[in-house]
C-alpha positions as a Markdown table, in Angstrom:
| # | Residue | x | y | z |
|---|---|---|---|---|
| 1 | Met | -169.8 | -59.2 | -8.6 |
| 2 | Thr | -169.4 | -55.7 | -7.9 |
| 3 | Ala | -166.6 | -53.5 | -8.5 |
| 4 | Val | -164.9 | -51.7 | -5.3 |
| 5 | Ala | -165.0 | -48.4 | -7.0 |
| 6 | Asp | -168.8 | -48.6 | -7.2 |
| 7 | Thr | -170.8 | -46.6 | -4.7 |
| 8 | Leu | -173.8 | -48.5 | -3.0 |
| 9 | Leu | -176.2 | -46.0 | -4.8 |
| 10 | Asn | -174.7 | -46.7 | -8.2 |
| 11 | Thr | -175.3 | -50.5 | -7.4 |
| 12 | Leu | -178.8 | -50.2 | -6.3 |
| 13 | Glu | -179.6 | -48.0 | -9.2 |
| 14 | His | -178.1 | -51.1 | -11.6 |
| 15 | Cys | -179.2 | -54.3 | -9.4 |
| 16 | Asp | -182.6 | -56.3 | -9.7 |
| 17 | Met | -182.5 | -58.2 | -6.4 |
| 18 | Val | -181.4 | -57.2 | -3.0 |
| 19 | Glu | -180.7 | -59.4 | 0.1 |
| 20 | Ile | -180.6 | -58.3 | 3.6 |
| 21 | Asp | -179.0 | -59.8 | 6.5 |
| 22 | Gly | -179.5 | -63.3 | 4.5 |
| 23 | Leu | -183.4 | -62.3 | 3.8 |
| 24 | His | -184.3 | -62.1 | 0.0 |
| 25 | Ala | -186.0 | -58.8 | -0.5 |
| 26 | Phe | -189.3 | -58.9 | -2.4 |
| 27 | Glu | -189.6 | -55.4 | -2.4 |
| 28 | Phe | -186.6 | -52.5 | -2.8 |
| 29 | Ser | -186.9 | -49.1 | -4.2 |
| 30 | Leu | -184.9 | -45.8 | -3.9 |
| 31 | Asp | -187.8 | -42.7 | -3.8 |
| 32 | Glu | -187.5 | -39.4 | -5.1 |
| 33 | Asp | -185.1 | -38.2 | -2.3 |
| 34 | Asp | -182.9 | -41.5 | -2.9 |
| 35 | Asn | -184.1 | -43.2 | 0.3 |
| 36 | Leu | -183.7 | -47.0 | 0.2 |
| 37 | His | -186.6 | -48.7 | 1.2 |
| 38 | Ile | -186.1 | -52.7 | 1.6 |
| 39 | Glu | -188.9 | -55.2 | 2.3 |
| 40 | Cys | -189.0 | -59.1 | 3.2 |
| 41 | Met | -190.6 | -61.3 | 5.0 |
| 42 | Asp | -189.1 | -63.3 | 7.6 |
| 43 | Gly | -191.3 | -66.3 | 8.4 |
| 44 | Arg | -194.6 | -65.0 | 9.1 |
| 45 | Ala | -193.1 | -61.6 | 10.1 |
| 46 | Ala | -192.6 | -58.4 | 7.7 |
| 47 | Lys | -190.0 | -56.6 | 8.1 |
| 48 | His | -188.9 | -53.3 | 6.5 |
| 49 | Trp | -185.7 | -50.8 | 6.6 |
| 50 | Glu | -185.0 | -47.5 | 5.5 |
| 51 | Phe | -181.6 | -46.1 | 4.8 |
| 52 | Thr | -181.1 | -42.4 | 4.3 |
| 53 | Pro | -178.7 | -41.1 | 1.2 |
| 54 | Ala | -176.4 | -40.3 | 4.1 |
| 55 | Gln | -176.2 | -44.1 | 5.2 |
| 56 | Ile | -176.3 | -45.3 | 1.6 |
| 57 | Gln | -173.0 | -43.0 | 1.1 |
| 58 | Ala | -171.4 | -44.3 | 4.2 |
| 59 | Ala | -171.7 | -48.0 | 3.1 |
| 60 | Thr | -168.3 | -49.9 | 2.5 |
| 61 | Phe | -168.2 | -52.9 | 0.0 |
| 62 | Asp | -166.6 | -55.7 | 1.7 |
| 63 | Pro | -164.6 | -57.6 | -1.0 |
| 64 | Thr | -164.3 | -60.9 | 0.8 |
| 65 | Leu | -168.2 | -61.5 | 1.1 |
| 66 | Gln | -169.0 | -59.6 | -1.8 |
| 67 | Ser | -171.4 | -57.4 | 0.0 |
| 68 | Trp | -172.0 | -53.9 | 1.5 |
| 69 | Val | -172.0 | -53.2 | 5.0 |
| 70 | Ile | -174.7 | -50.2 | 5.7 |
| 71 | Thr | -175.4 | -48.8 | 9.2 |
| 72 | Gly | -179.0 | -47.8 | 9.8 |
| 73 | Ser | -181.0 | -46.8 | 12.9 |
| 74 | Ser | -181.1 | -50.5 | 13.9 |
| 75 | Gly | -177.5 | -51.1 | 13.4 |
| 76 | Glu | -175.5 | -52.7 | 11.0 |
| 77 | His | -176.8 | -54.8 | 7.9 |
| 78 | Arg | -175.1 | -56.8 | 5.3 |
| 79 | Leu | -176.7 | -56.1 | 1.6 |
| 80 | Val | -175.9 | -58.3 | -1.2 |
| 81 | Cys | -176.9 | -56.5 | -4.7 |
| 82 | Thr | -177.8 | -59.0 | -7.7 |
| 83 | Lys | -178.6 | -58.7 | -11.3 |
| 84 | Ala | -181.1 | -61.5 | -12.3 |
| 85 | Phe | -181.0 | -63.9 | -14.9 |
| 86 | Gly | -183.3 | -65.6 | -16.8 |
| 87 | Gly | -183.3 | -68.6 | -19.2 |
| 88 | Gly | -183.7 | -68.1 | -22.9 |
| 89 | Asp | -186.3 | -70.0 | -25.0 |
| 90 | Asp | -184.0 | -72.8 | -26.5 |
| 91 | Glu | -187.1 | -74.6 | -28.2 |
| 92 | Asp | -186.9 | -72.2 | -31.0 |
| 93 | Asp | -183.0 | -72.9 | -31.9 |
| 94 | Glu | -183.4 | -76.3 | -31.9 |
| 95 | His | -186.7 | -76.4 | -34.3 |
| 96 | Glu | -183.8 | -74.4 | -36.9 |
| 97 | Asp | -181.3 | -77.1 | -36.5 |
| 98 | Ala | -183.6 | -79.6 | -37.8 |
């Protein structure tokens, strides 16, 4: 969940996964100039988006849908930024109890 006071730039710097317009990005990065690059596959078609720092700064958070609305050269897009989660190795814990 993202706090409303956060900026999209701050959220991107601390998230592990990005979804854009319902597509899960396999690659996203901020370059040295803070341009955002997002790549994903839509079926067999590779898609790529690039957003400037000004576009990132102008993005707004939609608390109802828990997503960011950003406008780029190809129109308005919805970004969902999430943290990754993983399972711990519970096997060791079970052996300690035995």
